[in-house]
ZAPA-305321 format. One record per residue (C-alpha): residue number from 1; y, z, x. Coordinates in nm, 3 decimals, padded with zeros to 5 digits, always signed. Each point is the difference from the previous one (the first is absolute). Last residue first. Layout:
REM residues N
rec i=NUM yy=Y zz=Z xx=X
...
This chain:
REM residues 372
rec i=372 yy=+01.955 zz=-03.804 xx=+00.120
rec i=371 yy=+00.098 zz=+00.358 xx=-00.084
rec i=370 yy=-00.105 zz=+00.346 xx=+00.118
rec i=369 yy=+00.259 zz=+00.273 xx=-00.072
rec i=368 yy=+00.033 zz=-00.074 xx=-00.368
rec i=367 yy=+00.262 zz=+00.145 xx=-00.020
rec i=366 yy=+00.262 zz=-00.010 xx=+00.274
rec i=365 yy=+00.026 zz=+00.001 xx=+00.381
rec i=364 yy=-00.227 zz=-00.308 xx=+00.038
rec i=363 yy=-00.341 zz=-00.015 xx=+00.171
rec i=362 yy=-00.186 zz=-00.331 xx=+00.039
rec i=361 yy=-00.296 zz=-00.166 xx=-00.168
rec i=360 yy=-00.118 zz=-00.354 xx=+00.082
rec i=359 yy=-00.371 zz=+00.039 xx=-00.067
rec i=358 yy=-00.102 zz=-00.029 xx=+00.367
rec i=357 yy=+00.297 zz=+00.200 xx=+00.130
rec i=356 yy=-00.065 zz=+00.286 xx=-00.241
rec i=355 yy=-00.370 zz=+00.007 xx=+00.096
rec i=354 yy=+00.082 zz=-00.002 xx=+00.373
rec i=353 yy=+00.266 zz=+00.273 xx=-00.035
rec i=352 yy=-00.236 zz=+00.218 xx=-00.200
rec i=351 yy=-00.275 zz=-00.047 xx=+00.260
rec i=350 yy=+00.239 zz=+00.086 xx=+00.283
rec i=349 yy=+00.125 zz=+00.312 xx=-00.179
rec i=348 yy=-00.356 zz=+00.104 xx=-00.075
rec i=347 yy=-00.097 zz=-00.034 xx=+00.367
rec i=346 yy=+00.307 zz=+00.196 xx=+00.117
rec i=345 yy=-00.077 zz=+00.281 xx=-00.246
rec i=344 yy=-00.368 zz=+00.004 xx=+00.102
rec i=343 yy=+00.083 zz=+00.026 xx=+00.371
rec i=342 yy=+00.250 zz=+00.280 xx=-00.062
rec i=341 yy=-00.260 zz=+00.191 xx=-00.200
rec i=340 yy=-00.254 zz=-00.053 xx=+00.277
rec i=339 yy=+00.224 zz=+00.174 xx=+00.253
rec i=338 yy=+00.105 zz=+00.275 xx=-00.242
rec i=337 yy=-00.364 zz=+00.081 xx=-00.073
rec i=336 yy=-00.101 zz=+00.009 xx=+00.366
rec i=335 yy=+00.266 zz=+00.261 xx=+00.069
rec i=334 yy=-00.079 zz=+00.195 xx=-00.319
rec i=333 yy=-00.361 zz=+00.064 xx=+00.097
rec i=332 yy=-00.082 zz=+00.245 xx=-00.285
rec i=331 yy=-00.116 zz=+00.347 xx=+00.095
rec i=330 yy=-00.325 zz=+00.155 xx=-00.118
rec i=329 yy=-00.039 zz=+00.326 xx=-00.192
rec i=328 yy=-00.272 zz=-00.144 xx=-00.229
rec i=327 yy=+00.215 zz=+00.061 xx=-00.307
rec i=326 yy=+00.304 zz=-00.152 xx=+00.170
rec i=325 yy=-00.201 zz=-00.306 xx=+00.098
rec i=324 yy=-00.110 zz=-00.040 xx=-00.363
rec i=323 yy=+00.361 zz=+00.023 xx=-00.122
rec i=322 yy=+00.119 zz=-00.259 xx=+00.254
rec i=321 yy=-00.279 zz=-00.230 xx=-00.119
rec i=320 yy=+00.111 zz=+00.038 xx=-00.361
rec i=319 yy=+00.358 zz=-00.092 xx=+00.098
rec i=318 yy=-00.130 zz=-00.312 xx=+00.177
rec i=317 yy=-00.208 zz=-00.100 xx=-00.301
rec i=316 yy=+00.306 zz=+00.040 xx=-00.225
rec i=315 yy=+00.209 zz=-00.210 xx=+00.240
rec i=314 yy=-00.278 zz=-00.257 xx=-00.023
rec i=313 yy=+00.042 zz=-00.025 xx=-00.376
rec i=312 yy=+00.379 zz=-00.006 xx=+00.025
rec i=311 yy=-00.018 zz=-00.296 xx=+00.239
rec i=310 yy=-00.225 zz=-00.183 xx=-00.245
rec i=309 yy=+00.247 zz=+00.071 xx=-00.283
rec i=308 yy=+00.297 zz=-00.116 xx=+00.206
rec i=307 yy=-00.181 zz=-00.323 xx=+00.101
rec i=306 yy=-00.112 zz=-00.102 xx=-00.351
rec i=305 yy=+00.340 zz=-00.059 xx=-00.162
rec i=304 yy=+00.178 zz=-00.196 xx=+00.275
rec i=303 yy=-00.331 zz=-00.159 xx=+00.101
rec i=302 yy=-00.030 zz=-00.154 xx=-00.347
rec i=301 yy=+00.366 zz=-00.103 xx=+00.017
rec i=300 yy=-00.059 zz=-00.183 xx=+00.328
rec i=299 yy=-00.333 zz=-00.153 xx=-00.104
rec i=298 yy=+00.148 zz=-00.200 xx=-00.284
rec i=297 yy=-00.103 zz=+00.040 xx=-00.364
rec i=296 yy=+00.318 zz=+00.148 xx=-00.143
rec i=295 yy=+00.071 zz=+00.312 xx=-00.209
rec i=294 yy=-00.244 zz=+00.223 xx=+00.191
rec i=293 yy=-00.137 zz=+00.262 xx=-00.243
rec i=292 yy=-00.348 zz=-00.149 xx=-00.034
rec i=291 yy=-00.032 zz=-00.116 xx=+00.361
rec i=290 yy=+00.107 zz=+00.347 xx=+00.119
rec i=289 yy=-00.275 zz=+00.161 xx=-00.210
rec i=288 yy=-00.258 zz=-00.240 xx=+00.141
rec i=287 yy=+00.123 zz=+00.068 xx=+00.353
rec i=286 yy=-00.017 zz=+00.378 xx=-00.054
rec i=285 yy=-00.351 zz=-00.020 xx=-00.147
rec i=284 yy=-00.122 zz=-00.204 xx=+00.299
rec i=283 yy=+00.167 zz=+00.243 xx=+00.242
rec i=282 yy=-00.175 zz=+00.295 xx=-00.167
rec i=281 yy=-00.335 zz=-00.176 xx=+00.018
rec i=280 yy=+00.052 zz=-00.071 xx=+00.369
rec i=279 yy=+00.096 zz=+00.364 xx=+00.059
rec i=278 yy=-00.340 zz=+00.131 xx=-00.105
rec i=277 yy=-00.122 zz=+00.104 xx=+00.346
rec i=276 yy=+00.350 zz=+00.116 xx=+00.096
rec i=275 yy=+00.030 zz=+00.223 xx=-00.306
rec i=274 yy=-00.342 zz=+00.159 xx=+00.060
rec i=273 yy=+00.086 zz=+00.065 xx=+00.366
rec i=272 yy=+00.332 zz=+00.155 xx=-00.100
rec i=271 yy=-00.173 zz=+00.241 xx=-00.240
rec i=270 yy=-00.011 zz=+00.032 xx=-00.378
rec i=269 yy=-00.051 zz=+00.283 xx=-00.252
rec i=268 yy=+00.069 zz=+00.273 xx=+00.253
rec i=267 yy=+00.295 zz=+00.162 xx=-00.187
rec i=266 yy=+00.235 zz=-00.099 xx=+00.284
rec i=265 yy=-00.162 zz=-00.341 xx=+00.038
rec i=264 yy=+00.066 zz=-00.084 xx=-00.365
rec i=263 yy=+00.357 zz=+00.132 xx=+00.041
rec i=262 yy=+00.061 zz=-00.222 xx=+00.303
rec i=261 yy=-00.130 zz=-00.304 xx=-00.187
rec i=260 yy=+00.226 zz=+00.075 xx=-00.297
rec i=259 yy=+00.301 zz=+00.061 xx=+00.224
rec i=258 yy=-00.054 zz=-00.331 xx=+00.180
rec i=257 yy=-00.039 zz=-00.190 xx=-00.332
rec i=256 yy=+00.315 zz=+00.148 xx=-00.157
rec i=255 yy=+00.178 zz=-00.335 xx=+00.036
rec i=254 yy=-00.212 zz=-00.127 xx=-00.288
rec i=253 yy=+00.151 zz=+00.272 xx=-00.222
rec i=252 yy=+00.353 zz=-00.123 xx=+00.072
rec i=251 yy=-00.114 zz=-00.359 xx=-00.060
rec i=250 yy=-00.125 zz=+00.094 xx=-00.346
rec i=249 yy=+00.292 zz=+00.228 xx=-00.086
rec i=248 yy=+00.265 zz=-00.260 xx=+00.077
rec i=247 yy=-00.197 zz=-00.295 xx=-00.139
rec i=246 yy=-00.087 zz=+00.166 xx=-00.328
rec i=245 yy=+00.350 zz=+00.141 xx=-00.046
rec i=244 yy=+00.166 zz=-00.339 xx=+00.052
rec i=243 yy=-00.243 zz=-00.173 xx=-00.234
rec i=242 yy=+00.080 zz=+00.252 xx=-00.274
rec i=241 yy=+00.374 zz=-00.040 xx=+00.068
rec i=240 yy=-00.016 zz=-00.378 xx=-00.033
rec i=239 yy=-00.200 zz=+00.011 xx=-00.320
rec i=238 yy=+00.246 zz=+00.244 xx=-00.158
rec i=237 yy=+00.317 zz=-00.188 xx=+00.099
rec i=236 yy=-00.133 zz=-00.328 xx=-00.123
rec i=235 yy=-00.054 zz=-00.291 xx=+00.230
rec i=234 yy=+00.142 zz=-00.348 xx=+00.013
rec i=233 yy=-00.089 zz=-00.328 xx=+00.163
rec i=232 yy=+00.072 zz=-00.308 xx=-00.212
rec i=231 yy=-00.313 zz=-00.193 xx=-00.090
rec i=230 yy=-00.013 zz=-00.377 xx=-00.051
rec i=229 yy=-00.249 zz=-00.056 xx=+00.280
rec i=228 yy=+00.249 zz=-00.035 xx=+00.286
rec i=227 yy=-00.009 zz=+00.376 xx=+00.075
rec i=226 yy=-00.321 zz=+00.158 xx=-00.130
rec i=225 yy=-00.122 zz=+00.155 xx=+00.326
rec i=224 yy=+00.345 zz=+00.123 xx=+00.102
rec i=223 yy=-00.022 zz=+00.342 xx=-00.164
rec i=222 yy=-00.326 zz=+00.081 xx=+00.180
rec i=221 yy=+00.124 zz=-00.105 xx=+00.344
rec i=220 yy=+00.336 zz=+00.174 xx=-00.030
rec i=219 yy=-00.163 zz=+00.323 xx=-00.115
rec i=218 yy=-00.269 zz=-00.002 xx=+00.267
rec i=217 yy=+00.238 zz=-00.052 xx=+00.291
rec i=216 yy=+00.240 zz=+00.269 xx=-00.119
rec i=215 yy=-00.271 zz=+00.250 xx=-00.095
rec i=214 yy=-00.196 zz=-00.025 xx=+00.325
rec i=213 yy=+00.281 zz=-00.003 xx=+00.256
rec i=212 yy=+00.311 zz=+00.218 xx=-00.053
rec i=211 yy=-00.118 zz=+00.216 xx=-00.289
rec i=210 yy=-00.369 zz=+00.018 xx=+00.089
rec i=209 yy=+00.072 zz=+00.078 xx=+00.363
rec i=208 yy=+00.249 zz=+00.269 xx=-00.106
rec i=207 yy=-00.254 zz=+00.155 xx=-00.238
rec i=206 yy=-00.264 zz=-00.003 xx=+00.270
rec i=205 yy=+00.239 zz=+00.175 xx=+00.239
rec i=204 yy=+00.063 zz=+00.267 xx=-00.266
rec i=203 yy=-00.373 zz=+00.061 xx=-00.036
rec i=202 yy=-00.050 zz=-00.010 xx=+00.378
rec i=201 yy=+00.273 zz=+00.260 xx=+00.055
rec i=200 yy=-00.129 zz=+00.231 xx=-00.273
rec i=199 yy=-00.352 zz=-00.006 xx=+00.139
rec i=198 yy=+00.109 zz=+00.019 xx=+00.365
rec i=197 yy=+00.233 zz=+00.295 xx=-00.056
rec i=196 yy=-00.244 zz=+00.197 xx=-00.217
rec i=195 yy=-00.302 zz=-00.055 xx=+00.226
rec i=194 yy=+00.193 zz=+00.059 xx=+00.322
rec i=193 yy=+00.133 zz=+00.332 xx=-00.142
rec i=192 yy=-00.336 zz=+00.120 xx=-00.136
rec i=191 yy=-00.212 zz=-00.092 xx=+00.302
rec i=190 yy=-00.002 zz=+00.361 xx=+00.114
rec i=189 yy=-00.227 zz=+00.075 xx=-00.295
rec i=188 yy=-00.288 zz=-00.154 xx=+00.193
rec i=187 yy=+00.003 zz=+00.275 xx=+00.263
rec i=186 yy=-00.024 zz=+00.265 xx=-00.270
rec i=185 yy=-00.300 zz=-00.164 xx=-00.165
rec i=184 yy=+00.037 zz=-00.182 xx=-00.330
rec i=183 yy=-00.079 zz=+00.100 xx=-00.360
rec i=182 yy=+00.327 zz=+00.190 xx=-00.040
rec i=181 yy=+00.191 zz=-00.317 xx=+00.105
rec i=180 yy=-00.110 zz=-00.218 xx=-00.296
rec i=179 yy=+00.262 zz=+00.125 xx=-00.248
rec i=178 yy=+00.279 zz=+00.045 xx=+00.255
rec i=177 yy=-00.058 zz=-00.356 xx=+00.119
rec i=176 yy=+00.045 zz=-00.143 xx=-00.350
rec i=175 yy=+00.311 zz=+00.216 xx=-00.045
rec i=174 yy=+00.139 zz=-00.134 xx=+00.328
rec i=173 yy=-00.061 zz=-00.357 xx=-00.116
rec i=172 yy=+00.207 zz=+00.065 xx=-00.313
rec i=171 yy=+00.285 zz=+00.155 xx=+00.201
rec i=170 yy=+00.007 zz=-00.288 xx=+00.248
rec i=169 yy=-00.004 zz=-00.257 xx=-00.288
rec i=168 yy=+00.296 zz=+00.165 xx=-00.178
rec i=167 yy=+00.236 zz=-00.292 xx=+00.066
rec i=166 yy=-00.263 zz=-00.264 xx=-00.079
rec i=165 yy=-00.105 zz=+00.169 xx=-00.325
rec i=164 yy=+00.365 zz=+00.064 xx=-00.091
rec i=163 yy=+00.078 zz=-00.371 xx=+00.034
rec i=162 yy=-00.274 zz=-00.081 xx=-00.249
rec i=161 yy=+00.124 zz=+00.272 xx=-00.237
rec i=160 yy=+00.359 zz=-00.122 xx=+00.034
rec i=159 yy=-00.121 zz=-00.353 xx=-00.094
rec i=158 yy=-00.199 zz=+00.112 xx=-00.303
rec i=157 yy=+00.271 zz=+00.195 xx=-00.182
rec i=156 yy=+00.362 zz=-00.116 xx=+00.026
rec i=155 yy=-00.036 zz=-00.359 xx=+00.116
rec i=154 yy=-00.336 zz=-00.077 xx=-00.161
rec i=153 yy=+00.008 zz=+00.178 xx=-00.335
rec i=152 yy=+00.373 zz=-00.047 xx=-00.055
rec i=151 yy=-00.006 zz=-00.370 xx=+00.091
rec i=150 yy=-00.309 zz=-00.076 xx=-00.203
rec i=149 yy=+00.101 zz=+00.188 xx=-00.315
rec i=148 yy=+00.174 zz=-00.296 xx=-00.166
rec i=147 yy=-00.315 zz=-00.212 xx=+00.054
rec i=146 yy=+00.008 zz=-00.347 xx=+00.155
rec i=145 yy=+00.227 zz=+00.041 xx=+00.302
rec i=144 yy=-00.012 zz=-00.308 xx=+00.222
rec i=143 yy=+00.054 zz=+00.009 xx=+00.377
rec i=142 yy=+00.290 zz=-00.178 xx=+00.164
rec i=141 yy=+00.039 zz=-00.283 xx=+00.251
rec i=140 yy=+00.261 zz=-00.191 xx=-00.204
rec i=139 yy=-00.081 zz=-00.274 xx=+00.078
rec i=138 yy=-00.353 zz=-00.070 xx=+00.123
rec i=137 yy=+00.006 zz=-00.199 xx=+00.323
rec i=136 yy=-00.347 zz=+00.118 xx=+00.116
rec i=135 yy=+00.159 zz=+00.162 xx=+00.305
rec i=134 yy=+00.243 zz=+00.182 xx=-00.232
rec i=133 yy=-00.284 zz=+00.112 xx=-00.225
rec i=132 yy=-00.185 zz=+00.150 xx=+00.299
rec i=131 yy=+00.311 zz=+00.176 xx=+00.138
rec i=130 yy=+00.093 zz=+00.148 xx=-00.339
rec i=129 yy=-00.358 zz=+00.116 xx=-00.055
rec i=128 yy=-00.012 zz=+00.162 xx=+00.347
rec i=127 yy=+00.333 zz=+00.182 xx=-00.073
rec i=126 yy=-00.128 zz=+00.141 xx=-00.333
rec i=125 yy=-00.127 zz=+00.324 xx=+00.152
rec i=124 yy=+00.289 zz=+00.072 xx=+00.237
rec i=123 yy=+00.261 zz=-00.043 xx=-00.271
rec i=122 yy=-00.215 zz=+00.221 xx=-00.224
rec i=121 yy=+00.008 zz=+00.276 xx=+00.260
rec i=120 yy=+00.380 zz=-00.016 xx=+00.019
rec i=119 yy=+00.021 zz=+00.041 xx=-00.376
rec i=118 yy=-00.250 zz=+00.291 xx=+00.000
rec i=117 yy=+00.185 zz=+00.198 xx=+00.269
rec i=116 yy=+00.042 zz=+00.326 xx=-00.196
rec i=115 yy=-00.352 zz=-00.036 xx=-00.142
rec i=114 yy=-00.136 zz=+00.002 xx=+00.355
rec i=113 yy=+00.106 zz=+00.363 xx=+00.049
rec i=112 yy=-00.148 zz=+00.116 xx=-00.330
rec i=111 yy=-00.320 zz=-00.193 xx=+00.077
rec i=110 yy=-00.028 zz=+00.168 xx=+00.343
rec i=109 yy=-00.001 zz=+00.342 xx=-00.169
rec i=108 yy=-00.263 zz=-00.118 xx=-00.249
rec i=107 yy=-00.217 zz=-00.151 xx=+00.274
rec i=106 yy=+00.001 zz=+00.336 xx=+00.178
rec i=105 yy=-00.095 zz=+00.177 xx=-00.322
rec i=104 yy=-00.286 zz=-00.243 xx=-00.056
rec i=103 yy=-00.132 zz=+00.080 xx=+00.348
rec i=102 yy=+00.037 zz=+00.374 xx=-00.054
rec i=101 yy=-00.177 zz=-00.018 xx=-00.334
rec i=100 yy=-00.283 zz=-00.206 xx=+00.149
rec i=99 yy=-00.037 zz=+00.246 xx=+00.289
rec i=98 yy=-00.027 zz=+00.299 xx=-00.234
rec i=97 yy=-00.251 zz=-00.169 xx=-00.229
rec i=96 yy=-00.216 zz=-00.094 xx=+00.298
rec i=95 yy=+00.012 zz=+00.360 xx=+00.126
rec i=94 yy=-00.103 zz=+00.129 xx=-00.344
rec i=93 yy=-00.283 zz=-00.252 xx=-00.014
rec i=92 yy=-00.119 zz=+00.105 xx=+00.345
rec i=91 yy=+00.017 zz=+00.365 xx=-00.106
rec i=90 yy=-00.213 zz=-00.083 xx=-00.304
rec i=89 yy=-00.261 zz=-00.163 xx=+00.223
rec i=88 yy=-00.010 zz=+00.298 xx=+00.236
rec i=87 yy=+00.196 zz=+00.022 xx=+00.320
rec i=86 yy=-00.094 zz=+00.067 xx=+00.359
rec i=85 yy=+00.286 zz=-00.078 xx=+00.235
rec i=84 yy=-00.094 zz=-00.123 xx=+00.343
rec i=83 yy=+00.135 zz=+00.208 xx=+00.286
rec i=82 yy=-00.323 zz=+00.199 xx=+00.017
rec i=81 yy=-00.177 zz=-00.332 xx=+00.058
rec i=80 yy=+00.213 zz=-00.055 xx=+00.307
rec i=79 yy=-00.084 zz=+00.343 xx=+00.134
rec i=78 yy=-00.368 zz=-00.068 xx=-00.057
rec i=77 yy=+00.024 zz=-00.330 xx=+00.179
rec i=76 yy=+00.180 zz=+00.166 xx=+00.285
rec i=75 yy=-00.274 zz=+00.260 xx=+00.043
rec i=74 yy=+00.150 zz=+00.242 xx=+00.243
rec i=73 yy=-00.142 zz=-00.003 xx=+00.350
rec i=72 yy=-00.296 zz=+00.231 xx=+00.059
rec i=71 yy=+00.077 zz=+00.317 xx=+00.190
rec i=70 yy=-00.131 zz=+00.007 xx=+00.357
rec i=69 yy=-00.344 zz=+00.154 xx=+00.040
rec i=68 yy=-00.008 zz=+00.342 xx=+00.160
rec i=67 yy=-00.089 zz=+00.028 xx=+00.368
rec i=66 yy=-00.356 zz=+00.131 xx=+00.067
rec i=65 yy=+00.006 zz=+00.347 xx=+00.148
rec i=64 yy=+00.125 zz=+00.118 xx=+00.336
rec i=63 yy=-00.166 zz=+00.281 xx=+00.197
rec i=62 yy=-00.014 zz=-00.202 xx=+00.321
rec i=61 yy=-00.334 zz=-00.152 xx=-00.084
rec i=60 yy=-00.074 zz=-00.019 xx=-00.367
rec i=59 yy=-00.096 zz=+00.288 xx=-00.226
rec i=58 yy=-00.298 zz=-00.039 xx=-00.228
rec i=57 yy=+00.081 zz=+00.039 xx=-00.368
rec i=56 yy=-00.049 zz=+00.347 xx=-00.157
rec i=55 yy=-00.229 zz=-00.006 xx=-00.307
rec i=54 yy=-00.307 zz=+00.133 xx=+00.184
rec i=53 yy=+00.179 zz=+00.308 xx=+00.129
rec i=52 yy=+00.146 zz=+00.081 xx=-00.338
rec i=51 yy=-00.339 zz=-00.026 xx=-00.169
rec i=50 yy=-00.166 zz=+00.233 xx=+00.247
rec i=49 yy=+00.278 zz=+00.254 xx=-00.039
rec i=48 yy=-00.014 zz=-00.014 xx=-00.385
rec i=47 yy=-00.375 zz=+00.057 xx=-00.033
rec i=46 yy=-00.004 zz=+00.385 xx=+00.002
rec i=45 yy=+00.320 zz=+00.047 xx=-00.200
rec i=44 yy=-00.130 zz=-00.220 xx=-00.283
rec i=43 yy=-00.293 zz=+00.232 xx=-00.058
rec i=42 yy=-00.360 zz=-00.084 xx=+00.072
rec i=41 yy=-00.269 zz=+00.003 xx=-00.267
rec i=40 yy=+00.020 zz=-00.367 xx=-00.089
rec i=39 yy=-00.034 zz=-00.101 xx=+00.358
rec i=38 yy=-00.381 zz=-00.046 xx=-00.013
rec i=37 yy=-00.006 zz=-00.198 xx=-00.322
rec i=36 yy=+00.268 zz=-00.239 xx=+00.123
rec i=35 yy=-00.180 zz=-00.081 xx=+00.315
rec i=34 yy=+00.222 zz=+00.048 xx=+00.296
rec i=33 yy=-00.218 zz=+00.044 xx=+00.302
rec i=32 yy=+00.037 zz=+00.226 xx=+00.296
rec i=31 yy=-00.258 zz=+00.059 xx=+00.273
rec i=30 yy=-00.011 zz=+00.340 xx=+00.169
rec i=29 yy=-00.205 zz=+00.011 xx=+00.314
rec i=28 yy=-00.181 zz=+00.325 xx=+00.085
rec i=27 yy=+00.009 zz=+00.095 xx=+00.359
rec i=26 yy=-00.234 zz=-00.166 xx=+00.244
rec i=25 yy=-00.311 zz=+00.198 xx=+00.098
rec i=24 yy=-00.169 zz=-00.302 xx=+00.151
rec i=23 yy=-00.315 zz=-00.023 xx=-00.218
rec i=22 yy=+00.112 zz=+00.199 xx=-00.303
rec i=21 yy=+00.288 zz=-00.230 xx=-00.084
rec i=20 yy=+00.128 zz=+00.156 xx=-00.314
rec i=19 yy=+00.171 zz=-00.203 xx=-00.280
rec i=18 yy=+00.249 zz=+00.160 xx=-00.236
rec i=17 yy=+00.119 zz=-00.183 xx=-00.314
rec i=16 yy=+00.359 zz=-00.003 xx=-00.130
rec i=15 yy=+00.137 zz=-00.109 xx=-00.344
rec i=14 yy=-00.005 zz=+00.348 xx=-00.149
rec i=13 yy=+00.019 zz=+00.260 xx=+00.266
rec i=12 yy=-00.328 zz=+00.119 xx=+00.154
rec i=11 yy=-00.149 zz=+00.309 xx=-00.149
rec i=10 yy=+00.036 zz=+00.367 xx=+00.052
rec i=9 yy=-00.236 zz=+00.220 xx=-00.203
rec i=8 yy=-00.062 zz=+00.237 xx=+00.284
rec i=7 yy=+00.254 zz=-00.014 xx=+00.271
rec i=6 yy=-00.091 zz=-00.202 xx=+00.301
rec i=5 yy=-00.001 zz=+00.203 xx=+00.319
rec i=4 yy=-00.364 zz=+00.095 xx=-00.049
rec i=3 yy=-00.101 zz=-00.366 xx=-00.007
rec i=2 yy=-00.217 zz=-00.099 xx=-00.295
rec i=1 yy=-00.376 zz=-00.032 xx=+00.037
């Protein structure tokens, strides 16, 4: 029978069930459950307090909450990638066209300047031929003009262009760097000035080495092969100039070995460890190349041609190693480097002196510097 205090028709709220303990007279116990079917009839205002209480995190002792996490450091790799230019294929072609036009324009300006000094340039070019013919006792020591257009084509056209290429070498190398720089990281673009200066400097240094050493020795050797066999040495103006250009540009490009190795490391095609592991093959190729271009068969001249190229190869490996250390944020031990560099220089000087003494060479203050 229902209690008289309970209104007629009243029922327990949805989601609650009353249990009576008739044995000990305990009050009714209300047990809550949250079945979805039982709470469907309740309004949102009735269940909001319970939900808010449950969602609050427990407070820690002293009233303080958990400290917030420190902000994450910026993603350096992402920042570096943002510095890289993103271009389509057509944009790459347009950039290549722009750099080629600028390079050709620089050569054109240098050509106009060199054209003013064309006579002085020709005196410099035919000086090795005059010296070689004089040593071979050819009188007069002059070149031969075969075609009427040879002198105009060479002295007033081709020679100023060749000189303009050497003069504008820094500008040309800068255009090459400007083309590949958008594909590099920001920290790698800082190598622009060393890259341009070293590339142009090595190219010009190679040209000077070819002019004062390789071309002079090779020309005198080749022109003297037929002496005493009924042949009088002589060379045409065109053939001489073609050989001069080949040697100048060829040796100048060979002297770009350090820059080429550095660039391969910069674009992650090669690594210093890879270059060191395969250095014996590089030295073998260098010695074979030096044996081909050496005018005589003695060891001294072979070493004179091969040693600079081997040194340039290891300079390229050293530059690549410096780049890798910079990427890994490590410092180079310059103190130890300078100590070993001094030891190597002294050792090479002693070896050179011993070889020169054994084969009877000595230094004179005129060309050629090393004579017997």
